[in-house]
C-alpha positions as CSV (number, residue, x, y, z in Angstrom):
1,M,125.9,83.1,68.2
2,N,123.5,82.4,65.6
3,S,121.0,84.8,64.5
4,I,117.9,83.7,66.0
5,D,120.1,84.6,68.9
6,T,121.6,87.6,68.3
7,R,117.6,89.2,67.3
8,K,116.0,87.7,70.7
9,I,119.1,89.8,72.2
10,R,118.4,92.8,70.7
11,L,114.7,92.2,71.4
12,V,115.3,91.9,75.2
13,M,117.2,95.4,74.8
14,H,114.9,96.9,73.5
15,L,111.9,96.2,76.1
16,R,115.0,97.0,78.4
17,A,115.4,100.4,77.1
18,M,111.3,100.9,76.4
19,G,110.5,100.0,80.2
20,I,110.5,96.7,80.6
21,S,112.8,96.6,84.2
22,S,111.9,93.3,85.4
23,T,115.2,91.1,85.3
24,D,113.2,87.7,85.4
25,V,110.3,89.0,83.2
26,L,113.4,89.8,80.5
27,A,114.8,86.4,80.8
28,A,111.1,84.4,80.8
29,M,111.1,86.0,77.6
30,E,114.9,85.4,76.4
31,K,113.6,81.7,77.1
32,V,110.5,81.2,75.0
33,P,111.5,80.7,71.5
34,R,108.7,83.2,70.0
35,D,109.8,81.6,66.5
36,A,108.1,78.4,67.0
37,F,104.7,80.3,67.9
38,V,104.3,82.0,64.6
39,P,103.8,80.9,61.2
40,D,107.1,80.0,59.0
41,A,106.2,82.2,56.3
42,M,106.9,85.3,59.2
43,A,109.4,83.6,61.2
44,D,111.8,86.2,59.5
45,Q,110.0,88.7,62.0
46,A,109.2,86.5,65.0
47,Y,111.7,89.0,67.5
48,E,110.5,92.0,65.5
49,D,108.3,94.2,67.9
50,I,105.4,93.3,66.3
51,A,102.1,91.5,66.7
52,L,101.7,88.9,63.9
53,P,98.8,86.7,62.9
54,I,98.3,83.0,64.1
55,G,94.9,82.5,62.2
56,R,91.5,82.3,62.8
57,G,91.2,86.3,63.3
58,Q,93.7,86.0,66.1
59,T,97.3,87.2,66.4
60,I,100.1,86.8,68.6
61,S,100.8,89.7,70.9
62,Q,103.4,92.9,70.2
63,P,106.0,91.4,72.7
64,L,105.9,95.1,74.7
65,V,102.7,93.9,75.3
66,V,103.2,90.9,76.8
67,A,106.5,91.6,78.9
68,T,104.3,95.1,79.9
69,M,101.4,92.5,81.1
70,T,104.0,90.3,82.3
71,Q,105.6,92.8,84.6
72,A,102.9,94.1,85.9
73,L,101.2,91.1,87.3
74,E,104.3,91.2,90.1
75,L,104.6,87.0,89.6
76,T,106.1,85.1,92.4
77,D,106.8,81.4,92.0
78,R,104.5,80.6,94.1
79,D,101.2,82.8,92.3
80,K,98.3,80.4,91.1
81,V,97.6,82.2,87.9
82,L,94.8,82.3,85.5
83,E,94.9,83.4,81.6
84,I,91.7,83.9,79.6
85,G,92.7,83.7,75.7
86,T,95.5,80.8,75.3
87,G,95.9,81.8,71.4
88,S,99.3,80.8,70.5
89,G,100.8,79.7,73.6
90,Y,103.8,82.5,73.5
91,Q,102.1,85.0,76.4
92,T,101.3,81.4,78.4
93,C,104.8,80.0,78.2
94,V,106.3,83.1,79.6
95,L,104.0,82.9,82.4
96,A,104.9,79.3,83.2
97,H,108.3,80.5,83.7
98,L,107.6,83.0,86.4
99,C,104.4,81.3,88.6
100,R,103.7,78.5,90.1
101,R,100.7,77.3,87.7
102,V,98.9,78.9,84.9
103,Y,95.4,77.8,84.2
104,S,94.4,79.2,80.5
105,I,91.0,79.0,79.1
106,E,90.5,79.4,74.9
107,R,87.5,79.5,73.2
108,H,89.3,78.1,69.4
109,K,89.6,74.3,69.9
110,P,92.6,74.3,67.1
111,L,94.1,77.4,68.9
112,L,94.0,75.2,72.0
113,L,95.6,72.1,70.3
114,Q,97.6,73.9,68.5
115,A,99.2,75.5,72.0
116,E,99.5,72.3,74.1
117,K,101.8,70.7,71.4
118,M,104.0,73.5,71.7
119,F,104.4,73.6,76.0
120,D,105.0,69.1,75.9
121,M,107.7,70.4,72.8
122,L,109.1,73.0,75.2
123,G,108.2,70.4,78.6
124,L,106.4,73.0,80.6
125,R,104.9,70.8,82.8
126,N,103.1,73.4,84.7
127,I,100.2,74.6,82.6
128,T,96.6,73.2,82.5
129,A,94.5,74.3,79.6
130,I,90.8,73.6,78.5
131,A,88.7,75.1,75.6
132,G,85.7,77.2,77.4
133,D,84.1,80.6,78.0
134,G,86.8,82.8,79.4
135,M,84.3,85.6,80.7
136,K,82.9,82.7,83.0
137,G,86.6,81.9,84.3
138,W,87.3,78.8,85.6
139,P,85.1,78.4,89.1
140,Q,86.2,75.1,90.2
141,Q,90.1,76.0,90.1
142,A,89.8,79.7,92.5
143,P,90.5,81.9,93.6
144,F,94.2,83.3,91.8
145,D,96.7,84.9,92.7
146,K,96.9,87.0,89.4
147,I,94.5,86.9,86.3
148,I,95.7,87.7,82.4
149,C,93.4,88.6,79.8
150,T,94.4,88.5,76.4
151,A,91.5,89.9,74.3
152,A,89.7,93.4,75.2
153,A,86.3,93.3,77.7
154,Q,83.9,95.9,76.8
155,G,84.0,99.3,79.7
156,E,84.3,96.5,82.8
157,P,85.9,93.1,83.4
158,P,83.5,90.2,83.4
159,P,82.2,90.3,86.7
160,A,83.4,86.7,87.3
161,L,87.0,87.2,87.4
162,I,86.8,90.1,89.5
163,E,85.1,87.2,91.9
164,Q,87.5,84.5,91.6
165,L,90.7,87.3,92.0
166,K,91.8,86.6,95.5
167,P,92.1,89.9,97.2
168,G,95.2,91.4,97.1
169,G,95.2,89.8,93.9
170,I,96.3,91.6,90.4
171,M,94.1,91.5,86.9
172,V,95.8,92.9,83.7
173,I,93.0,93.4,81.4
174,P,92.5,95.3,78.4
175,V,89.6,97.6,78.5
176,A,87.7,98.6,75.6
177,T,85.6,102.3,75.8
178,N,84.2,104.3,73.2
179,E,86.8,103.6,70.1
180,H,89.9,103.0,72.4
181,Q,91.4,100.0,74.0
182,V,93.7,100.7,77.3
183,L,95.6,98.5,79.2
184,R,93.9,98.5,82.7
185,R,95.8,96.5,85.7
186,Y,93.5,96.1,88.7
187,K,94.6,95.1,91.9
188,K,92.2,93.9,94.3
189,E,91.5,95.4,97.7
190,G,88.4,93.8,99.3
191,D,85.9,92.0,98.0
192,D,84.6,94.7,96.2
193,T,87.1,97.3,96.2
194,Y,89.7,97.4,93.7
195,A,92.8,100.3,92.7
196,M,92.7,100.7,89.1
197,K,95.5,101.8,87.3
198,D,96.2,102.6,82.9
199,L,99.4,101.1,81.7
200,L,99.5,101.7,78.0
201,P,97.1,101.8,75.0
202,V,96.9,98.9,72.9
203,R,94.4,97.2,70.2
204,F,93.5,93.6,71.4
205,V,90.9,91.1,69.8
206,P,87.5,91.4,71.6
207,L,86.8,89.4,74.5
208,L,83.6,86.7,73.4
209,P,81.5,84.3,75.2
210,N,81.0,81.0,74.8
211,L,83.0,78.4,72.8
212,A,84.1,79.6,68.6
213,S,81.9,78.3,66.2
214,A,82.6,76.1,63.8
215,S,82.3,79.1,61.2
216,E,85.0,81.1,63.3
217,N,87.0,78.3,63.3
218,E,87.7,77.8,59.4
219,G,89.9,80.9,59.2
220,D,93.4,81.0,58.1
221,N,95.2,77.7,59.3
222,Y,98.6,78.9,58.7
223,N,101.5,76.7,59.3
224,H,103.7,76.6,62.5
225,A,107.4,76.0,62.1
226,T,107.9,73.5,65.2
227,G,111.9,74.1,66.8
């Protein structure tokens, strides 16, 4: 067993100890090579339970947060999932192992192109990703069984996302109130009623409208490992 395998197993055991009880989620976390998604210079930290920068002011989320969000979605292999914020594509790949199809929206085109290369490299064919405004969702593909958002909404989720969730569907999204952010799970019970549960305090980049401007895309551009 090489050192990456050892670190991966240690991370999975840590996630289990932290309350991730879904064996399907733990197996998906073990299948996706997080070291391939982080900058070369940080590859040795890929299996630590920490967030890492991926360039353009964005981060790859802490594994515990990825696992918590994924577990809260209660995914099945029949689910059609909308992801807001493709980022590095790491969370997208974890989802792809657990559901029928993932539709992912990213506002930074360079990040999207990098993520799409990863999907191809890992042979994941059930992901469709576009550059766009995640706050508007993806009306052409709605409704969705599950929605996950990897950027913090101000106060409450964008109305378009609530609207595009099927009755009985679940959305997991960080919400910012005052100076704090909390990861929140919404279960849609009717057309305009839903049950809400706070999961844990988090720190995400803010959910922003529109495509990223050229100046936003000029940020740090890290070299990523490709294997």
